N, C-alpha and C positions, 0 to 999 in steps of 0.2 A: 306315498301321498296317492290320493286317489284321483283321478283323473277325470274331466270332464270334458261332457261333450254337450253343445247345444243344437239341438233338432228345429229346425226351420220347415216347416209345412202347413198350409191351407187347410189339409184335410187333418180333419182330430182324431179319427180313428187311426192313422198313417204314423202320425205322431207320436202316438200313445204306443204303435207297436215298438216303433223304433226307441223309443225310451222305455221300454219295458224290457228290449232285447239288449241295448245295451248295459242297462243295469243289471242283467243277468249276467253278463261280461265281465261287472267290475267297475263299470263305470260312473259316473255322478250325473248322470243326464237328465235334463230337462227340454221339456216343447215350448214353442211360439207359435204363431200361427199366418206370420208373413217376414217381409225381411226387413219392415219398419219396426216390427216389437222385435226382430234380432239383432236392432242398431240400439233399441233401448237395453237389451239386456245385456249386450256384450260392455256398453258404459258401466254397469254396474257392476260385472263381474266375469272378466276374460276369461274364456271356456279354451281349452286346449286343444278340442276341434271341433269345426261347424259341419252339421249335416244338412243341406237344405234340399227344397225343390226349386228345381227353375221357375216353374212357371206360378206364380203367386199376384194374388193384388197386392195395389197398393207399391210395393218392390218385391219383385222376383228376385231368386237365387243368384244371377250373374251383375244385379246393377247391385243389392246387398255388397256381394263382394267386393265391386268395384268401391264402394261408398269404405267400406272396412279400409281397403288397399290407402284409398285416399286421405285418411285417419291415422295413417301406421300402423296399422293390426295386421300382421303377417300371418296371423293361426291358420293353421290347414284348414281347407275347406274340401268336401263332399257336396259334389251338386248330382243331386239324380234329375235325369230327364230321359223321355220317350223320345224326343229330338236328336239331343244330340249321343254319339258316340263314346265310347270307354276311351277318353283323350286324357292324357299325363300332361297338365301345365305346371307350372312351377307354384307349389302351391295349392294347385285343384288339381283333383281329381272329379271325372265323368264316369257317373255309374247310370248304366242305360235302367230304365222303364218298362217292363217291369224287374224286377232288380231282386237276386239272390241274396236273400238274408247272410247268408255265411262269409257269400263276396263281402256284402257290405261291411260286415264285422271284421273281415281280413285286411279291407284298406284302413277303415278306424284304427287296427290296432297297428299297420304299418306307419299310420300318420304319426302315432303317438311315440312309436320306436324313435323314429326318428327327431323327434323333440327332446330327446334326452342328447343329441349329439348338435343340434340347432336351437337353443335356448331361446337367441334373438327372435325367432318368429313371434313368441308371445311379447307382444309390443304393447301396452297399452294405451288407450286414446287420451289424445292430447288436449 
């Protein structure tokens, strides 16, 4: 089964680059422009992993993640930020910007591997 990744970034060139990179790695990846769009996309189809920028218009990555958690969605989230350091929180990873593409792929691969052991993380919106 092909794993899905939702890329959330207000910079279309970054979103396109990350989607292409993840697709080359064998993921079904698609992008949206901000956290509001991500909430709508997740309501339609729950991705296995979400990769999102922290600073975005309308709804940033941190607020988007909190809204998902409030709705019972435990899918792993990778937040990209120039402000936050590389911090590992339950279900959330911070990747510093500018990011190393190989590091980002490694983080996504690791989170997908963990899903095999913890399928309860993929809880649909109620």
